C-alpha positions in Angstrom: 12.2 -43.4 -5.4 13.9 -44.4 -8.7 17.7 -44.5 -8.8 20.2 -43.5 -11.4 21.2 -46.1 -14.1 22.1 -49.5 -12.6 25.5 -49.6 -14.3 26.8 -46.8 -12.2 25.8 -48.5 -9.1 27.4 -51.8 -10.2 30.7 -50.0 -11.0 30.8 -48.1 -7.7 30.0 -50.9 -5.4 32.0 -53.5 -7.5 35.1 -51.3 -7.2 34.5 -50.9 -3.4 34.1 -54.6 -2.7 37.0 -55.6 -5.0 39.4 -53.1 -3.3 38.6 -54.4 0.2 38.6 -58.0 -0.9 42.4 -57.8 -1.2 42.8 -56.3 2.3 40.6 -58.7 4.1 41.3 -62.0 2.4 45.0 -61.6 1.4 46.4 -59.6 4.3 47.7 -62.0 7.0 46.8 -59.4 9.6 43.2 -60.6 9.3 43.9 -64.3 9.2 43.2 -64.9 12.9 39.7 -63.4 12.8 36.8 -65.7 12.5 35.5 -65.9 8.9 32.0 -64.7 9.8 33.3 -61.5 11.4 35.8 -61.0 8.5 32.9 -61.3 6.0 30.8 -58.8 8.0 33.5 -56.2 8.3 34.3 -56.7 4.6 30.7 -56.1 3.6 30.6 -53.0 5.9 33.7 -51.5 4.4 32.8 -52.4 0.8 29.3 -51.0 1.1 30.6 -47.7 2.6 33.2 -47.3 0.0 30.8 -48.0 -2.8 28.4 -45.4 -1.4 31.3 -42.8 -1.1 32.3 -43.5 -4.7 28.7 -42.9 -5.9 28.4 -39.7 -3.9 31.6 -38.3 -5.5 29.6 -38.3 -8.8 27.0 -35.9 -7.2 24.0 -37.8 -8.3 20.5 -36.4 -8.6 17.5 -38.4 -7.4 14.1 -38.4 -8.8 10.7 -39.0 -7.1 7.3 -39.5 -8.7 4.3 -38.5 -6.6 0.9 -39.7 -7.7 -2.3 -38.0 -6.5 -5.9 -38.6 -7.4 -8.1 -35.4 -7.3 -11.8 -35.4 -7.1 -13.8 -33.3 -9.6 -14.6 -29.8 -8.3 -18.3 -28.9 -8.2 -18.9 -25.1 -7.7 -22.1 -23.9 -6.1 -22.6 -20.2 -6.6 -25.6 -18.7 -4.8 -27.0 -15.3 -5.6 -27.4 -13.5 -2.2 -29.0 -10.3 -3.5 -32.2 -8.6 -2.1 -34.2 -9.3 -5.3 -34.1 -13.1 -4.6 -36.2 -12.7 -1.4 -38.4 -9.9 -2.7 -41.3 -12.2 -3.5 -40.3 -15.4 -1.7 -41.8 -16.3 1.6 -39.6 -17.1 4.6 -40.9 -20.7 4.6 -39.9 -21.3 1.0 -36.5 -19.7 1.6 -35.8 -22.0 4.6 -36.9 -25.1 2.6 -34.7 -24.2 -0.3 -31.7 -23.5 1.9 -32.1 -26.8 3.7 -32.2 -28.7 0.4 -29.2 -26.8 -0.8 -27.2 -27.8 2.3 -28.3 -31.4 2.0 -27.2 -31.4 -1.7 -23.7 -30.0 -0.8 -23.2 -32.6 1.9 -24.2 -35.5 -0.3 -22.0 -34.2 -3.2 -19.0 -33.9 -0.8 -18.7 -37.8 -0.6 -17.8 -38.0 -4.4 -16.7 -34.4 -5.3 -14.8 -31.5 -3.9 -17.5 -28.8 -3.3 -16.6 -25.1 -3.5 -19.5 -23.0 -2.2 -19.8 -19.2 -2.2 -22.3 -16.4 -2.4 -22.2 -13.4 -4.7 -24.0 -10.1 -5.0 -22.0 -6.9 -4.5 -19.0 -9.1 -3.8 -18.0 -12.8 -3.7 -17.9 -14.5 -0.3 -16.7 -18.0 0.2 -18.8 -20.1 2.5 -20.7 -16.9 3.5 -24.2 -16.9 5.1 -27.1 -16.9 2.7 -29.4 -14.0 3.9 -30.4 -12.3 0.6 -29.1 -9.0 1.8 -26.7 -7.9 -1.0 -27.7 -4.6 -2.7 -26.4 -5.4 -6.2 -25.9 -8.4 -8.4 -22.8 -9.1 -10.4 -23.0 -12.5 -12.1 -19.8 -11.7 -14.1 -17.7 -11.3 -11.0 -19.0 -14.7 -9.7 -17.8 -16.4 -13.0 -14.5 -14.5 -12.7 -14.1 -15.9 -9.2 -14.8 -19.5 -10.4 -12.3 -19.1 -13.3 -9.5 -17.8 -10.9 -10.1 -20.2 -8.1 -10.3 -23.4 -10.2 -7.5 -22.6 -12.6 -5.5 -25.8 -13.0 -8.0 -27.9 -11.1 -10.4 -30.7 -12.2 -13.5 -28.5 -12.5 -16.4 -30.7 -13.2 -19.5 -28.5 -13.2 -21.0 -25.2 -12.0 -24.3 -24.8 -10.2 -25.5 -21.2 -10.6 -28.5 -20.2 -8.4 -29.8 -16.8 -9.4 -32.8 -14.9 -10.9 -30.7 -13.8 -13.9 -31.0 -10.1 -13.2 -27.5 -8.5 -13.1 -27.1 -4.8 -12.4 -23.3 -4.7 -12.3 -20.7 -6.2 -14.5 -21.0 -7.7 -18.0 -23.4 -10.1 -19.6 -22.6 -13.6 -18.3 -23.5 -15.1 -21.7 -20.5 -13.5 -23.4 -18.0 -12.9 -20.6 -16.4 -16.3 -19.9 -16.0 -18.6 -22.9 -13.0 -20.4 -21.2 -15.3 -22.1 -18.6 -15.8 -25.2 -20.7 -17.8 -27.2 -18.2 -21.5 -27.8 -17.8 -23.4 -25.0 -16.0 -26.6 -26.0 -14.1 -28.8 -22.9 -13.5 -31.3 -22.8 -10.7 -34.1 -20.5 -11.8 -34.8 -18.4 -8.8 -37.3 -15.5 -8.5 -40.6 -15.0 -10.4 -40.5 -14.5 -14.2 -44.2 -13.6 -14.3 -44.7 -10.1 -15.7 -46.1 -7.8 -13.1 -47.8 -4.5 -13.3 -45.1 -2.0 -12.5 -43.8 1.4 -13.4 -40.1 2.0 -12.8 -37.3 4.5 -13.4 -34.7 2.3 -15.0 -31.8 4.7 -15.4 -30.9 8.3 -15.0 -28.1 9.8 -17.2 -26.4 13.1 -16.2 -23.1 14.8 -15.9 -21.4 14.3 -12.5 -19.8 17.7 -12.7 -21.2 21.0 -14.1 -20.2 24.6 -13.8 -22.0 27.3 -12.0 -24.3 29.2 -14.3 -24.5 26.4 -16.9 -27.6 24.5 -18.0 -27.3 20.7 -18.0 -29.5 17.8 -19.1 -30.9 14.9 -17.1 -32.2 11.9 -19.0 -34.7 9.7 -17.3 -35.4 6.3 -18.7 -38.9 4.9 -17.8 -40.3 1.4 -18.1 -43.8 0.2 -17.6 -45.3 -3.3 -17.7 -49.1 -3.9 -18.0 -49.8 -0.3 -17.3 -51.3 0.6 -20.7 -53.8 3.5 -20.6 -52.4 4.9 -17.4 -50.7 8.3 -16.9 -47.9 9.2 -14.6 -46.7 12.5 -13.3 -42.9 12.7 -13.6 -41.3 15.3 -11.3 -37.9 16.4 -10.4 -37.0 18.0 -7.0 -33.9 19.7 -5.6 -33.3 18.8 -2.0 -32.3 21.7 0.1 -31.9 21.6 3.9 -33.9 18.3 4.0 -36.8 19.8 2.0 -37.8 18.9 -1.5 -38.3 21.9 -3.8 -40.2 21.1 -7.0 -38.3 22.2 -10.2 -40.2 20.7 -13.1 -43.1 18.3 -13.7 -44.4 16.5 -16.8 -47.5 14.4 -17.3 -46.7 11.3 -19.4 -49.1 8.9 -21.0 -48.4 5.1 -21.1 -49.9 3.8 -24.4 -48.8 0.1 -24.3 -48.3 -2.8 -22.0 -44.6 -3.1 -22.6 -43.5 0.6 -22.7 -40.1 2.3 -22.7 -39.7 6.1 -22.7 -36.9 8.6 -22.2 -37.7 12.1 -20.9 -35.2 15.0 -20.7 -35.1 17.7 -18.0 -33.0 20.8 -18.6 -31.8 22.2 -15.3 -29.9 25.3 -14.2 -26.7 25.0 -12.1 -27.8 27.9 -10.0 -25.9 27.2 -6.7 -22.4 25.9 -6.2 -21.8 22.7 -4.2 -23.0 19.2 -4.4 -26.6 19.4 -5.5 -29.1 16.6 -4.5 -32.0 15.9 -6.9 -34.8 13.5 -6.6 -36.9 12.2 -9.6 -40.3 10.7 -8.8 -42.8 9.0 -11.0 -46.3 9.0 -9.4 -47.4 5.6 -8.1 -50.1 3.8 -10.1 -52.9 1.7 -8.7 -51.9 -1.9 -7.9 -48.2 -1.5 -8.7 -46.1 -4.5 -7.7 -43.3 -2.3 -6.4 -43.2 1.4 -5.6 -39.5 1.7 -4.5 -38.4 1.9 -8.1 -40.6 4.9 -8.8 -38.0 7.3 -7.4 -34.3 7.9 -8.0 -31.7 10.1 -6.3 -28.9 11.8 -8.2 -26.1 14.1 -7.2 -24.3 16.7 -9.3 -21.2 18.5 -8.3 -21.7 22.2 -9.3 -18.3 23.9 -9.4 -17.8 27.7 -9.2 -14.8 27.8 -11.5 -15.5 31.4 -12.6 -12.9 34.0 -12.0 -13.9 37.6 -11.6 -11.3 39.8 -13.2 -11.0 43.6 -12.7 -9.5 45.7 -15.5 -8.3 48.9 -13.8 -7.4 51.5 -16.4 -5.7 54.9 -16.4 -8.1 56.2 -19.0 -10.4 55.0 -21.9 -8.4 53.0 -24.5 -9.2 50.7 -27.5 -7.2 47.9 -25.7 -9.8 47.7 -22.9 -12.6 46.6 -25.1 -10.4 44.0 -26.8 -9.1 42.6 -23.5 -12.7 42.3 -22.2 -13.8 40.6 -25.4 -11.0 38.1 -25.3 -11.6 37.2 -21.6 -15.4 36.9 -22.0 -14.9 34.3 -24.7 -14.2 32.0 -21.8 -17.5 31.5 -19.9 -15.5 31.0 -16.7 -14.2 34.6 -16.8 -16.3 37.6 -15.6 -14.7 41.0 -16.3 -15.3 44.4 -15.0 -13.6 47.6 -16.4 -13.2 50.6 -14.1 -11.1 53.7 -14.3 -8.6 53.9 -11.5 -10.1 57.0 -9.9 -13.6 55.7 -9.9 -13.1 52.3 -8.2 -15.0 51.8 -5.0 -15.3 48.0 -4.8 -13.5 45.4 -2.6 -10.4 43.7 -3.8 -11.6 40.5 -2.2 -14.3 40.2 -4.8 -11.8 39.7 -7.6 -9.5 36.8 -8.4 -7.2 38.8 -10.6 -6.5 42.5 -11.5 -5.2 43.8 -14.8 -3.6 47.2 -14.7 -3.8 49.1 -18.0 -1.1 51.9 -18.2 -0.9 51.9 -14.4 0.8 53.2 -12.4 0.6 56.5 -14.2 2.0 59.9 -13.5 -1.4 60.9 -12.1 -2.3 57.7 -10.2 0.1 55.9 -7.8 -0.6 52.2 -7.2 1.3 51.9 -4.0 -1.8 51.6 -1.7 -3.5 49.2 -4.1 -0.4 47.0 -4.3 -0.2 46.8 -0.5 -3.8 45.6 -0.4 -3.3 43.1 -3.2 -0.2 41.7 -1.7 -2.0 41.1 1.6 -4.5 38.9 -0.2 -2.0 37.3 -2.6 -4.0 38.5 -5.7 -2.3 37.8 -9.1 -2.0 40.7 -11.4 -1.0 41.7 -15.0 0.6 45.1 -15.9 0.0 46.5 -19.4 2.2 49.5 -20.0 2.0 52.3 -22.5 2.6 56.0 -23.0 0.7 57.0 -19.8 2.6 54.6 -17.5 5.2 56.0 -15.1 8.3 53.8 -15.2 9.5 55.0 -11.7 6.2 54.1 -10.0 6.1 50.9 -12.1 9.5 49.8 -10.8 8.3 50.4 -7.3 5.2 48.3 -7.8 7.0 45.0 -8.7 10.4 43.4 -8.8 10.3 41.4 -12.1 11.2 44.2 -14.5 13.0 47.6 -14.2 12.7 50.3 -16.9 15.3 53.1 -16.8 13.5 55.9 -18.6 11.2 58.9 -18.1 8.2 57.4 -19.9 7.6 60.5 -22.0 8.7 58.7 -25.3 7.8 55.3 -26.8 9.3 52.9 -29.2 7.4 51.1 -31.9 8.3 47.4 -31.3 7.2 44.1 -32.8 7.2 40.7 -31.1 9.8 37.9 -31.2 8.6 34.7 -29.6 11.2 32.8 -27.5 11.0 29.1 -28.1 12.8 28.5 -24.7 9.7 29.6 -22.8 8.5 26.6 -20.8 5.7 27.6 -18.4 3.0 26.4 -20.8 3.0 24.9 -24.4 3.6 27.4 -27.2 1.8 27.0 -30.5 4.6 26.4 -33.2 2.8 28.9 -35.5 3.1 31.8 -33.0 6.8 32.6 -33.8 6.3 33.2 -37.5 2.9 34.8 -37.1 3.7 37.3 -34.4 6.7 38.5 -36.5 4.2 39.9 -39.0 2.0 41.6 -36.5 2.0 45.4 -36.6 4.2 47.2 -34.0 2.9 48.2 -30.6 4.1 51.2 -28.5 6.5 50.4 -25.6 7.9 53.0 -23.1 11.4 54.1 -24.2 14.2 53.1 -21.9 16.6 50.4 -20.8 14.9 47.2 -19.7 16.4 44.7 -17.3 14.5 41.5 -16.1 15.0 39.7 -12.8 16.6 36.2 -12.8 13.2 34.6 -11.9 11.3 36.1 -14.9 10.2 33.9 -17.8 10.2 35.9 -21.0 7.7 34.8 -23.6 8.4 37.6 -26.1 11.3 40.0 -26.7 11.0 43.4 -28.3 12.1 43.7 -31.9 13.0 47.2 -33.0 13.1 47.4 -36.7 15.1 44.3 -37.8 17.0 44.1 -34.5 16.0 41.5 -31.9 16.7 43.0 -28.5 17.0 41.4 -25.0 14.3 43.7 -23.8 11.2 41.7 -22.7 7.8 42.5 -24.3 5.7 39.8 -22.6 6.9 38.1 -19.4 5.6 36.1 -16.5 7.1 35.5 -13.1 6.5 35.5 -9.3 6.8 38.7 -7.4 7.1 37.9 -3.7 5.4 34.6 -4.3 2.5 36.2 -6.3 2.1 35.4 -10.0 2.6 38.4 -12.1 2.5 39.1 -15.9 3.8 42.1 -17.7 3.0 43.2 -21.3 5.3 46.2 -21.8 3.4 48.0 -24.5 0.0 49.3 -25.6 -1.8 48.5 -28.9 -3.2 45.0 -28.4 -6.3 46.1 -30.4 -4.0 46.3 -33.5 -3.0 42.7 -33.1 -6.5 41.4 -32.8 -7.7 43.2 -35.9 -4.7 42.1 -37.9 -5.3 38.5 -36.7 -8.8 38.7 -38.2 -7.5 40.3 -41.4 -5.1 37.5 -42.0 -7.1 34.4 -40.7 -10.7 35.6 -40.6 -10.7 34.7 -36.9 -9.1 35.9 -33.6 -7.8 32.5 -32.5 -4.1 33.2 -32.3 -4.1 36.3 -30.2 -7.1 35.1 -28.1 -5.3 31.8 -27.4 -2.1 33.5 -26.3 -3.9 36.0 -24.0 -6.1 33.4 -22.4 -3.2 31.0 -21.7 -1.3 33.9 -20.0 -4.4 34.8 -17.9 -5.1 31.1 -17.1 -1.5 30.5 -15.9 -1.3 33.6 -13.8 -4.8 33.0 -12.4 -4.2 29.4 -11.2 -4.9 29.3 -7.5 -2.0 27.7 -5.6 -2.9 26.0 -2.4 -0.9 27.8 0.3 -2.6 26.1 3.3 -0.3 24.3 5.7 -3.1 21.9 6.7 -5.0 20.1 4.0 -7.6 17.4 4.1 -9.0 15.7 0.9 -11.3 12.9 0.1 -11.2 11.0 -3.2 -14.9 11.7 -3.8 -17.8 13.7 -2.5 -20.6 11.2 -3.0 -20.2 7.6 -1.7 -22.5 4.6 -2.1 -23.6 3.1 1.2 -21.4 0.1 0.6 -18.2 2.2 0.0 -15.8 3.1 2.8 -15.3 6.8 3.4 -11.6 7.6 3.1 -9.7 10.8 3.9 -6.0 11.9 3.4 -4.4 14.8 5.2 -1.1 16.7 5.1 0.7 19.2 7.3 3.4 21.5 6.0 6.1 23.4 7.8 7.1 27.0 7.0 9.2 25.7 4.1 6.2 23.8 2.8 7.8 20.4 3.5 5.3 17.7 4.6 5.6 16.7 8.2 3.6 14.4 10.5 4.8 15.0 14.1 1.4 16.3 15.3 -1.9 14.3 15.6 -4.8 15.0 13.3 -8.4 14.5 14.4 -11.8 14.6 12.7 -15.4 15.0 13.8 -18.1 13.8 11.5 -21.6 15.1 12.1 -24.5 12.9 10.8 -27.9 14.2 9.5 -29.4 13.5 13.0 -26.7 15.6 14.7 -24.8 12.6 16.0 -21.0 13.0 16.3 -18.4 10.5 15.3 -14.8 11.1 16.5 -11.7 9.8 14.6 -8.0 10.0 14.8 -5.9 9.9 11.6 -3.2 7.2 11.1 0.3 8.4 10.2 1.9 7.4 7.0 5.2 8.4 5.4 5.1 12.2 6.2 1.3 12.3 5.7 -2.0 11.0 7.3 -4.8 8.7 6.3 -8.2 7.8 7.8 -10.6 5.0 6.9 -13.8 6.2 8.5 -15.7 3.1 7.5 -19.3 2.7 6.2 -22.1 5.3 6.8 -25.9 5.2 6.4 -27.3 7.2 3.5 -27.5 10.9 4.2 -25.6 14.2 4.1 -22.7 14.5 6.5 -20.4 17.4 7.5 -16.9 17.1 9.0 -14.3 19.2 10.7 -10.7 18.0 10.7 -8.3 19.8 13.0 -4.8 19.7 14.4 -2.8 21.6 16.9 0.6 22.8 15.6 3.1 25.3 16.8 1.2 27.9 14.8 -2.0 27.1 16.7 -5.1 25.2 15.9 -5.8 24.7 12.2 -9.1 23.4 10.8 -10.5 22.2 7.5 -14.3 21.8 7.1 -16.2 20.0 4.4 -19.1 17.7 3.6 -19.8 14.4 1.8 -23.0 12.5 0.9 -23.7 8.8 1.2 -26.1 7.6 -1.4 -28.5 4.7 -1.0 -28.1 1.8 -3.4 -31.4 1.1 -5.2 -30.2 -1.3 -7.9 -32.2 -4.3 -6.7 -35.5 -2.5 -6.9 -35.4 -1.6 -10.6 -36.1 -5.1 -12.0 -39.1 -6.9 -10.6 -39.2 -9.8 -13.1 -36.6 -12.6 -13.1 -34.7 -13.2 -16.3 -35.1 -17.0 -16.6 -34.5 -16.8 -20.4 -30.9 -15.7 -19.8 -30.3 -18.6 -17.4 -31.7 -21.1 -19.9 -29.5 -19.8 -22.6 -26.5 -19.9 -20.4 -27.2 -23.5 -19.4 -27.8 -24.6 -23.0 -24.6 -22.7 -24.1 -22.5 -24.6 -21.5 -24.2 -28.1 -22.1 -25.9 -27.9 -18.7 -29.5 -27.8 -17.6 -31.9 -25.3 -16.1 -33.9 -26.4 -13.0 -36.3 -24.8 -10.5 -35.5 -24.5 -6.8 -37.8 -27.4 -6.1 -35.6 -29.7 -8.2 -32.3 -29.0 -6.4 -32.2 -32.5 -4.9 -32.2 -34.1 -8.3 -28.8 -32.5 -9.1 -26.9 -35.2 -7.3 -28.2 -37.9 -9.7 -27.7 -35.6 -12.6 -24.1 -35.0 -11.8 -23.4 -38.6 -11.0 -24.5 -39.6 -14.4 -22.1 -37.3 -16.2 -19.3 -39.5 -17.6 -17.1 -36.4 -18.2 -17.0 -35.6 -14.5 -14.4 -38.1 -13.3 -11.5 -38.1 -10.8 -8.1 -37.2 -12.4 -4.8 -38.8 -11.5 -1.9 -36.3 -11.4 1.7 -37.5 -11.4 4.5 -35.1 -10.6 8.3 -35.8 -10.8 10.9 -34.0 -8.7 14.6 -34.0 -9.0 16.8 -33.1 -6.0 20.4 -33.6 -4.9 21.7 -36.3 -2.6 22.5 -33.7 0.1 18.8 -33.7 1.0 19.1 -37.2 2.3 20.7 -36.8 5.7 20.1 -40.5 6.6 22.6 -41.6 3.9 25.4 -39.7 5.7 24.3 -41.2 9.1 24.4 -44.7 7.5 27.9 -44.1 6.2 29.1 -42.9 9.6 27.5 -46.0 11.2 29.1 -48.5 8.7 32.5 -47.0 9.0 32.4 -46.7 12.8 31.1 -50.2 13.3 33.7 -51.7 10.9 36.5 -49.7 12.7 35.3 -50.9 16.1 35.1 -54.6 15.1 38.5 -54.4 13.5 40.0 -52.9 16.6 38.2 -55.4 18.8 39.6 -58.3 17.0 43.1 -56.9 17.1 43.5 -56.0 13.4 45.1 -52.6 13.0 
C-alpha cells in the first residue's frame, strides 16, 4: 500500500506531537509521573491526534496488485460424425490418449482451455464424435469471446476442415492474431462417391400452384456411370413415385443441377424424398438420398356471387376477383342456388334482397356460421328488406327511383391504406345508380366513399365497411361497377385502380378472425432432430381476455403409436410447453383443457427431420486447414504428430507469461483496523493517565 504525500503526514503528526508536548512536559500535573510512562502516554496521545488530523482530510488510499498470467492455449476438437466415419476405434483411442497427454503436459506451463465443437460448443465435453453438424466458425467465435482480454498464446484446431454450418473460417475472424495449429483429421483421399449435395425449394407454396425443386448432384471418380434420379412423395408411410430422370456422369469430378417441377396438389405439410440410385463400389450411400418438407397452404377463398338477375356488374366482379389466384368465384341467381353455405368463405349479394327475393332465411344461416358478406345495391334492391338484413346502413326510401352519383373518397378512412391517387381519379369516374332515399350509417361503420350528387358532396355513404353483429360486412350502395372498370381502361390502358380497390375491400372483409377460446400454436411445423419442440397456448374468457386458471394438457402420438403425456407450464396469462427432443418421424398431438364451457381440444401435427449434413462430404478438406494455419503463422500437423506440439509451442518466443498490474483507489473508511487502533491508543492513554493520578 502506498500512502499520500509525506508532507501531509509530517504536518499532521508534527502538529499532534507538538500540541501534547506542551501538556505533558510543561503541565505540573504530570511532574510526579515517571519519565518513561510520561513519554509512552505522550507518544500514544500524539500518534492518535496525528491520525485524527489526517482522517479529517478524508484521504484516499491506493493499492497496486501485480499478477502474472500464463499464456492461454486453446484446444478445439471437432466432435462431429464425419471424423469417425473412416477411422478405426483403435486409432480413435490412440489419438484421444495422446491428446489428453498433451493437454496435461501443457498445463504445467500454460493455461489450457479445452472444448469440443460440432452443432454446438461444449467446454470440457466428452469426445465421442457424435455431433450431426460442423460449425468451425462458431468455435472461433467462442475462442474470441472466451479469451477477450486474456493472454491468448495459440490455438490448436483439430478437424477435417468440412464445415456445413456457419461461415468460412478463413475469412470470419481476422481479430484472432495468434498462431493456429491445425490437426489434419479425416481422409483427404478422393473416393468414388455420388452424393446429393443440396436441395433448393420453397418452404411454403399454395394449393394448386406448381413449384420447383433444384437438386445439386456431385460425383467423384464415377465417370461413365449413369444414375437414376427419382423424387417420391411420402403418404401414410409409403413412397409414391412422382418423377424420374436418367442422368449420365461424363467426368470424374462432376457437378450437375437438375430441376423437378411439382404440383401442390394436397394441402398440408408434404414430405418428399429424392433418391439417386446407388452405384457399384460407392464409398457412402447415405448421401444418395435427401428428405425435404414443403408446407402447402390452402389460402384460396371460395366466393359466392348471389344475384337477383343477370347484370354487367357480375362479369366484372368475377373478373376482378379471379385476377387473384387465391379467389375462386361462383355466380348463381338467387332462386337457383342449391349449394351449401359452408362451402363458401364469403357471399356477395348483388341487388339483394329484392322485392321478389327475401334474404331473411339466408342471413340467418350465414349469421350462424359467421360468414362475411358484401351487399351491392341497385334499382332492384328493396330498401325495407335491406334494412332488416343488416344494421350498418339504413335507407329511407321505396327503392323505385335511383340517383346518379359519383364517388368522393374519404381520406380519414383507416382500415387499410388508400392510394393517394384514388381521390382525384374516382372524382372523374362516370356516375353509378344508387337507390333514392335518406341514408344514415351506424356509429361503427367506416365510410370509404361518400355519394356526390352533381357538385354536392353528401354525407350519404357509397362504399362502407363495418361489423354487423361481429361479422365483417361491406356495402356498395349502387350498381354500375362495369362503367368504372371500362373507364379505368380508357384512361390508363389498364384496370389497376378499380381492381386494387375492390380486392382490398374483399381481402379485408374476408380475413378470418380466430374466434376460438382455446388456441395452441407451435413456432414451426418441421423440426430438426436436435431442435426442441415448443408449444404456446392461450385460453380466453367470454370477453376474449386471456386467462390461465385452468390446466392445459397435451398428448403427442409417435409414428409407432407411442403416447407422450405433457402438462403446460403457466406464464403471465398464457401457457408454454417445452416437449424436448424427438426422434425423426411424423407426430400428431392433441392439446386439451377443461373449462367452465366444457372440454376444449386442439389437434395438429409436426414433423421431426433427420440431420444428414455429415454424410454429404466424404473427403476431408485439408487444403483449407493448411491455408488457415499459414494465414495465422501456425503449422498443419497430422494426428500422429500431436505429441510434437508441446515442443513446438515451447519454442515460440511470442508465447510468454504477461505481468498485469492494477491500481485501486478507495477511501479510509474501508480500513476498520485504523479505527480500532485509534480507540486502543486513546483508551490506553486515558487508563495510564488515570492510573498515575493525572486528571
